[in-house]
C-alpha positions as CSV (number, residue, x, y, z in Angstrom):
1,X,-11.1,7.8,-19.8
2,X,-12.3,5.1,-22.0
3,X,-9.6,3.0,-23.8
4,X,-7.5,2.6,-20.6
5,X,-7.1,-0.7,-18.7
6,X,-5.4,-0.8,-15.3
7,X,-3.3,-3.6,-13.9
8,X,-2.5,-3.3,-10.2
9,X,0.5,-5.3,-9.1
10,X,0.2,-7.3,-5.9
11,X,1.4,-10.8,-6.8
12,X,4.4,-11.2,-4.6
13,X,4.6,-12.5,-1.1
14,X,5.4,-9.1,0.3
15,X,8.3,-10.4,2.4
16,X,9.3,-6.9,3.5
17,X,5.9,-6.6,5.2
18,X,6.1,-9.9,7.1
19,X,4.5,-10.9,9.4
20,X,1.5,-8.7,8.2
21,X,1.6,-10.8,5.0
22,X,1.7,-14.2,6.7
23,X,-2.0,-14.8,6.2
24,X,-2.9,-12.4,3.4
25,X,-1.4,-11.0,0.2
26,X,0.1,-7.5,0.3
27,X,-2.9,-5.6,-1.3
28,X,-5.2,-7.0,1.5
29,X,-3.1,-5.6,4.4
30,X,-5.3,-3.2,6.4
31,X,-4.3,0.5,6.4
32,X,-5.8,3.6,8.1
33,X,-8.0,1.8,10.5
34,X,-10.7,0.6,8.0
35,X,-9.2,0.4,4.5
36,X,-7.0,-2.2,2.6
37,X,-3.9,-1.2,0.7
38,X,-5.6,-2.2,-2.6
39,X,-8.3,0.4,-1.9
40,X,-5.8,3.2,-2.6
41,X,-4.9,2.4,-6.3
42,X,-8.4,1.2,-7.1
43,X,-9.9,4.5,-5.8
44,X,-7.4,6.5,-7.8
45,X,-8.5,4.6,-10.9
46,X,-12.2,5.0,-10.2
47,X,-11.9,8.7,-9.4
48,X,-9.9,9.2,-12.6
49,X,-12.6,7.5,-14.8
50,X,-10.6,4.2,-15.2
51,X,-13.2,1.5,-14.7
52,X,-11.5,-1.6,-16.1
53,X,-9.3,-2.7,-13.4
54,X,-7.3,-6.0,-12.8
55,X,-5.5,-6.8,-9.6
56,X,-2.7,-9.3,-10.1
57,X,-1.8,-11.6,-7.2
58,X,-0.8,-15.2,-6.5
59,X,-0.1,-15.4,-2.8
60,X,-2.9,-16.0,-0.2
61,X,-5.5,-14.1,-2.2
62,X,-8.7,-15.4,-0.5
63,X,-9.2,-12.4,1.7
64,X,-8.4,-10.0,-1.2
65,X,-10.9,-11.8,-3.4
66,X,-13.6,-11.5,-0.7
67,X,-12.9,-7.8,-0.1
68,X,-13.0,-6.9,-3.8
69,X,-16.2,-8.9,-4.3
70,X,-17.9,-7.2,-1.3
71,X,-16.7,-3.7,-2.2
72,X,-16.5,-3.0,-6.0
73,X,-19.7,-3.7,-7.9
74,X,-20.6,-1.4,-10.8
75,X,-24.1,-0.9,-12.0
76,X,-25.8,-2.8,-14.8
77,X,-25.3,0.1,-17.2
78,X,-21.6,0.3,-16.7
79,X,-18.9,-1.8,-18.4
80,X,-16.6,-1.3,-15.5
81,X,-15.2,-4.1,-13.3
82,X,-12.5,-4.9,-10.7
83,X,-11.2,-8.4,-11.2
84,X,-8.5,-10.4,-9.4
85,X,-6.1,-12.3,-11.6
86,X,-4.5,-14.9,-9.5
87,X,-1.6,-17.0,-10.8
88,X,-2.7,-20.3,-12.3
89,X,-1.3,-23.1,-14.3
90,X,-2.5,-23.3,-17.9
91,X,-1.7,-25.2,-21.1
92,X,0.7,-22.4,-22.0
93,X,2.6,-22.4,-18.8
94,X,2.8,-24.1,-15.4
95,X,5.1,-21.8,-13.5
96,X,4.1,-19.2,-11.0
97,X,4.7,-15.4,-11.5
98,X,8.5,-14.8,-11.3
99,X,8.0,-11.1,-10.8
100,X,5.7,-8.1,-11.5
101,X,6.5,-7.9,-15.2
102,X,6.2,-11.7,-15.5
103,X,2.7,-11.4,-13.9
104,X,1.6,-9.0,-16.6
105,X,3.1,-11.1,-19.3
106,X,1.2,-14.2,-18.1
107,X,-2.0,-12.2,-18.2
108,X,-1.6,-10.7,-21.6
109,X,-4.7,-12.6,-22.7
110,X,-6.9,-10.2,-20.7
111,X,-5.5,-7.3,-22.7
112,X,-6.6,-9.1,-25.9
113,X,-10.1,-8.1,-24.8
114,X,-9.1,-4.4,-24.9
115,X,-6.8,-4.3,-27.9
116,X,-6.9,-0.5,-28.4
117,X,-6.4,0.5,-24.7
118,X,-3.4,2.0,-23.1
119,X,-2.2,-0.1,-20.1
120,X,-1.9,1.7,-16.8
121,X,0.4,-0.5,-14.6
122,X,0.9,0.4,-11.0
123,X,2.2,-0.9,-7.7
124,X,-0.4,-1.8,-5.1
125,X,1.5,-0.6,-2.0
126,X,1.8,3.2,-2.5
127,X,-0.2,5.9,-0.8
128,X,-1.0,8.8,-3.0
129,X,-4.0,10.6,-4.6
130,X,-3.9,11.9,-8.2
131,X,-6.1,12.3,-11.2
132,X,-4.6,9.6,-13.4
133,X,-6.5,11.0,-16.4
134,X,-4.0,13.8,-16.5
135,X,-1.2,11.3,-16.7
136,X,-2.8,9.5,-19.6
137,X,-3.5,12.8,-21.3
138,X,0.2,13.8,-20.9
139,X,1.2,10.3,-22.2
140,X,-0.9,10.8,-25.3
141,X,0.1,14.4,-25.8
142,X,3.8,13.4,-25.9
143,X,3.0,10.4,-28.2
144,X,4.9,8.4,-25.6
145,X,5.6,4.7,-25.6
146,X,5.9,4.7,-21.8
147,X,5.2,7.4,-19.2
148,X,6.4,7.0,-15.6
149,X,5.3,9.0,-12.6
150,X,8.3,10.4,-10.8
151,X,8.7,12.4,-7.7
152,X,11.7,14.4,-6.4
153,X,13.6,12.8,-3.5
154,X,16.6,13.4,-1.3
155,X,20.0,11.8,-1.8
156,X,19.6,9.6,1.3
157,X,16.3,8.2,-0.1
158,X,17.5,7.7,-3.7
159,X,19.2,4.3,-3.3
160,X,15.8,2.7,-2.4
161,X,14.1,3.7,-5.7
162,X,14.5,3.6,-9.4
163,X,16.2,6.9,-10.3
164,X,15.3,8.7,-13.5
165,X,17.3,11.3,-15.4
166,X,15.2,13.4,-17.7
167,X,15.9,16.3,-20.0
168,X,14.1,19.6,-20.2
169,X,11.3,18.0,-22.2
170,X,11.0,15.4,-19.5
171,X,12.1,12.7,-21.8
172,X,13.9,10.0,-19.9
173,X,17.6,9.6,-20.9
174,X,18.7,7.1,-18.3
175,X,17.2,4.8,-15.7
176,X,19.1,3.4,-12.7
177,X,17.3,1.0,-10.4
178,X,18.3,1.4,-6.7
179,X,21.7,2.9,-7.5
180,X,24.5,2.9,-4.9
181,X,25.9,6.2,-3.6
182,X,28.7,6.3,-6.2
183,X,26.3,5.9,-9.1
184,X,24.1,8.8,-7.9
185,X,26.8,11.4,-8.8
186,X,25.5,11.9,-12.4
187,X,21.8,11.3,-11.8
188,X,20.7,14.5,-10.2
189,X,18.1,16.4,-12.2
190,X,19.4,19.7,-13.8
191,X,18.2,22.9,-12.1
192,X,15.0,24.3,-13.7
193,X,13.9,21.1,-15.4
194,X,10.8,20.9,-13.3
195,X,10.3,24.6,-12.8
196,X,7.3,24.8,-15.2
197,X,5.6,22.1,-13.0
198,X,6.1,24.3,-9.9
199,X,8.4,21.6,-8.4
200,X,11.5,22.7,-6.6
201,X,14.3,20.2,-6.7
202,X,16.9,22.2,-4.7
203,X,16.6,20.0,-1.7
204,X,15.3,16.9,-3.6
205,X,17.5,16.7,-6.7
206,X,16.8,13.1,-7.7
207,X,13.7,11.9,-9.5
208,X,12.3,8.6,-8.1
209,X,10.0,6.3,-9.9
210,X,6.7,5.9,-8.1
211,X,5.9,2.6,-9.7
212,X,3.1,4.0,-11.8
213,X,3.4,3.6,-15.6
214,X,1.3,4.1,-18.7
215,X,2.2,1.9,-21.7
216,X,1.1,1.8,-25.3
217,X,-0.1,-1.7,-25.3
218,X,1.9,-2.7,-28.4
219,X,5.1,-1.5,-26.8
220,X,4.3,-3.3,-23.6
221,X,4.0,-6.5,-25.5
222,X,7.3,-6.0,-27.3
223,X,9.1,-5.2,-24.0
224,X,7.8,-8.3,-22.4
225,X,8.5,-10.7,-25.2
226,X,11.7,-11.9,-23.5
227,X,10.8,-14.3,-20.6
228,X,14.0,-13.3,-18.7
229,X,12.3,-9.9,-18.2
230,X,10.5,-10.3,-14.9
231,X,10.7,-6.8,-13.2
232,X,9.6,-3.4,-14.3
233,X,12.3,-1.4,-12.5
234,X,15.2,-3.7,-13.1
235,X,14.4,-4.9,-16.7
236,X,11.4,-3.3,-18.5
237,X,12.1,0.4,-18.0
238,X,15.9,0.3,-18.5
239,X,15.3,-1.8,-21.6
240,X,12.8,0.8,-23.0
241,X,15.3,3.6,-22.4
242,X,18.2,1.6,-23.9
243,X,16.2,0.9,-27.0
244,X,15.5,4.6,-27.5
245,X,11.8,4.2,-27.0
246,X,9.8,7.4,-26.3
247,X,9.9,7.2,-22.5
248,X,8.7,10.3,-20.6
249,X,8.6,11.3,-17.0
250,X,5.4,12.7,-15.5
251,X,6.6,14.9,-12.5
252,X,4.5,14.6,-9.4
253,X,5.1,17.1,-6.6
254,X,2.6,16.1,-4.0
255,X,2.8,13.5,-1.2
256,X,3.3,9.8,-1.9
257,X,4.3,7.1,0.5
258,X,5.9,3.7,-0.4
259,X,4.3,1.3,2.2
260,X,6.5,-1.7,1.2
261,X,8.3,-2.1,4.6
262,X,7.2,-2.4,8.2
263,X,8.8,0.9,9.2
264,X,7.3,2.9,6.3
265,X,3.9,1.3,6.8
266,X,4.0,2.1,10.5
267,X,5.1,5.7,9.9
268,X,2.6,6.4,7.2
269,X,-0.3,5.1,9.4
270,X,0.7,7.2,12.4
271,X,1.0,10.2,10.1
272,X,-2.6,9.8,9.2
273,X,-3.5,10.5,12.8
274,X,-1.5,13.7,13.0
275,X,-3.1,17.2,13.1
276,X,-1.8,18.0,9.6
277,X,-1.3,14.6,7.8
278,X,0.7,14.3,4.6
279,X,-2.2,12.3,3.2
280,X,-5.8,12.7,4.2
281,X,-8.8,10.5,3.7
282,X,-11.0,13.6,4.3
283,X,-11.6,14.6,0.7
284,X,-15.1,14.6,-0.7
285,X,-13.9,15.3,-4.3
286,X,-11.5,12.3,-4.3
287,X,-12.7,9.7,-1.8
288,X,-11.0,6.4,-1.0
289,X,-13.5,3.6,-1.2
290,X,-13.7,0.5,0.9
291,X,-16.2,-2.2,2.0
292,X,-19.3,-0.9,3.8
293,X,-19.5,-2.9,7.0
294,X,-22.7,-1.4,8.5
295,X,-21.1,-1.1,11.9
296,X,-22.5,0.9,14.8
297,X,-20.7,4.1,16.0
298,X,-17.8,3.7,18.2
299,X,-18.5,4.0,22.0
300,X,-15.9,5.7,24.2
301,X,-16.6,5.6,27.9
302,X,-14.3,7.7,30.3
303,X,-11.4,7.7,27.8
304,X,-8.5,10.0,27.0
305,X,-7.8,10.3,23.3
306,X,-5.1,12.5,21.7
307,X,-4.2,12.8,18.0
308,X,-5.7,9.5,17.0
309,X,-8.0,7.9,14.5
310,X,-10.8,5.7,15.9
311,X,-12.7,3.6,13.4
312,X,-16.3,2.5,13.6
313,X,-17.6,-0.3,15.8
314,X,-15.1,0.2,18.6
315,X,-15.9,-0.4,22.3
316,X,-13.4,1.5,24.5
317,X,-13.8,2.0,28.3
318,X,-11.4,3.8,30.6
319,X,-8.5,3.6,28.1
320,X,-5.9,6.2,27.1
321,X,-5.0,6.5,23.4
322,X,-2.2,8.7,22.0
323,X,-1.0,9.2,18.5
324,X,-2.5,5.9,17.3
325,X,-4.8,4.4,14.7
326,X,-7.5,2.2,16.1
327,X,-9.1,-0.2,13.6
328,X,-12.7,-1.5,13.3
329,X,-14.3,-3.4,16.2
330,X,-11.4,-2.7,18.5
331,X,-12.1,-3.5,22.2
332,X,-9.9,-1.7,24.8
333,X,-10.5,-2.1,28.5
334,X,-10.0,0.0,31.7
335,X,-6.5,1.2,32.2
336,X,-5.2,0.2,28.8
337,X,-2.7,2.6,27.3
338,X,-2.1,2.7,23.6
339,X,0.7,5.0,22.4
340,X,2.1,5.4,18.8
341,X,0.4,2.1,17.8
342,X,-1.4,0.9,14.8
343,X,-4.2,-1.4,16.2
344,X,-6.0,-3.2,13.4
345,X,-9.0,-4.3,15.2
346,X,-11.0,-7.4,14.6
347,X,-13.1,-9.3,12.0
348,X,-16.0,-9.9,14.5
349,X,-17.0,-9.4,18.1
350,X,-16.9,-12.1,20.8
351,X,-20.3,-13.5,21.5
352,X,-20.2,-13.1,25.3
353,X,-20.6,-9.6,26.9
354,X,-17.9,-7.4,25.5
355,X,-16.4,-6.2,28.8
356,X,-16.7,-9.5,30.6
357,X,-13.8,-11.9,30.7
358,X,-14.2,-15.1,28.7
359,X,-14.6,-18.3,30.6
360,X,-12.1,-20.0,28.3
361,X,-9.1,-18.1,27.1
362,X,-8.6,-14.3,26.8
363,X,-11.1,-11.8,25.6
364,X,-10.8,-10.2,22.2
365,X,-8.8,-6.9,22.3
366,X,-6.7,-5.4,25.0
367,X,-7.0,-6.3,28.7
368,X,-7.0,-4.1,31.7
369,X,-3.8,-2.2,32.6
370,X,-1.9,-3.2,29.5
371,X,0.6,-0.8,27.9
372,X,1.3,-0.9,24.1
373,X,3.8,1.5,22.7
374,X,5.4,1.7,19.2
375,X,3.7,-1.4,17.8
376,X,1.5,-2.7,15.1
377,X,-1.2,-5.1,16.4
378,X,-2.7,-7.3,13.7
379,X,-6.3,-8.3,13.6
380,X,-8.1,-10.5,16.1
381,X,-5.3,-10.2,18.8
382,X,-6.2,-11.2,22.3
383,X,-3.9,-9.4,24.7
384,X,-4.2,-10.1,28.4
385,X,-4.1,-7.9,31.5
386,X,-1.1,-5.9,32.7
387,X,1.0,-6.7,29.6
388,X,4.0,-4.4,28.6
389,X,4.5,-4.3,24.8
390,X,7.1,-1.6,24.6
391,X,10.5,-2.8,23.3
392,X,12.4,-0.9,25.9
393,X,15.6,-2.6,24.9
394,X,15.2,-1.2,21.3
395,X,15.6,-4.6,19.7
396,X,15.7,-4.1,15.9
397,X,14.9,-7.6,14.7
398,X,13.3,-10.6,16.4
399,X,10.9,-13.5,15.8
400,X,8.5,-15.2,18.1
401,X,5.4,-17.4,17.7
402,X,3.2,-14.5,18.9
403,X,5.1,-11.4,17.6
404,X,8.0,-10.2,15.5
405,X,10.2,-7.1,15.6
406,X,11.1,-5.4,12.4
407,X,13.2,-2.2,12.3
408,X,12.4,-1.7,16.0
409,X,8.6,-1.9,15.5
410,X,6.9,-4.7,17.4
411,X,4.3,-6.5,15.3
412,X,1.8,-8.7,17.2
413,X,0.8,-11.4,14.8
414,X,-2.8,-11.9,13.5
415,X,-4.9,-14.1,15.9
416,X,-2.1,-14.0,18.6
417,X,-3.1,-14.7,22.2
418,X,-0.8,-12.8,24.6
419,X,-1.0,-14.1,28.2
420,X,-1.5,-11.9,31.2
421,X,1.6,-10.1,32.4
422,X,3.6,-10.6,29.2
423,X,6.5,-8.2,28.7
424,X,7.8,-7.7,25.1
């Protein structure tokens, strides 16, 4: 897979993931207990033989820079790298990225170092596993200008994605970004189009763009020469189709998850803890890489745990955990009940004895007798004793200094300190 350079898009503020993106950029959001979102696309690239990888960002990128520097280091005999390209003011321009396509346009100078490479451009917030070498091979076999990964979806999902209409040769004949229900009438894929790919579209008749594209570099430059073009789904791909470029769809029939909203992020994490998850980290042939933390094994004393993931370095005593994801260095105390919750853990331990109450303020983690249900608890939270974080009133949206509610999911903010007896 030489002659391919990857550009992972993570430059926006990730407003749909607020408050998880208050203190970090979207690619740095923790997922699956011990990973970061950016680890998924980077691992897909590495496992596919793509070793020249750029991550484009401009918003709160310090933790992302640190994570990448501590995780992805290739040996001296490799020309591979993973570099962060943060927005910066230059002599050529002083404005920040106006969108994903604008971010690529403002970093075209890095592609000058790889003039004969195809450009693999992909969103940084999708959960999937695939050998991207097959996509590049398909792209080159078709002599395509642009190749887009597409996946069949149901009608009720279609309005949230770019919808592709392709002929029997998988050439894209139309592209509609997030069409309304009226516009969907003529966009269903014809029966049998994807039959040779062993993909049944009877119940999922629309082809959704996954946000993964392969461009011939010369074509990418031409499509981005207009500075009003700032988004791939709204501008670049529709323009390529309208200009009769050779745009092809690469059908993908396996699981993929768009983690761009709080609800989808929450649901995808909980699915990881199920008995038969749609996506699994347990694959020796195609591992997902992340930073080695050299933490001790987790210690569980007199606990009840059902259908959950417990990451390394946790200290859990007398707690009940059901259908949850427990992140690194999590500390849960006697009588704590964690149900259908994504608990992100902590960056470090408290220095006083772990199960002893701090003299000043609350101890790290969850206090005795606290119930947390249907929530995401961001890193370094200190939750007191006998709290009830359950959203019994089924509030859909709310904002507070210590937490937020999005789509019915409670999100305890990073570094929040929740007093004893609090009810949310």
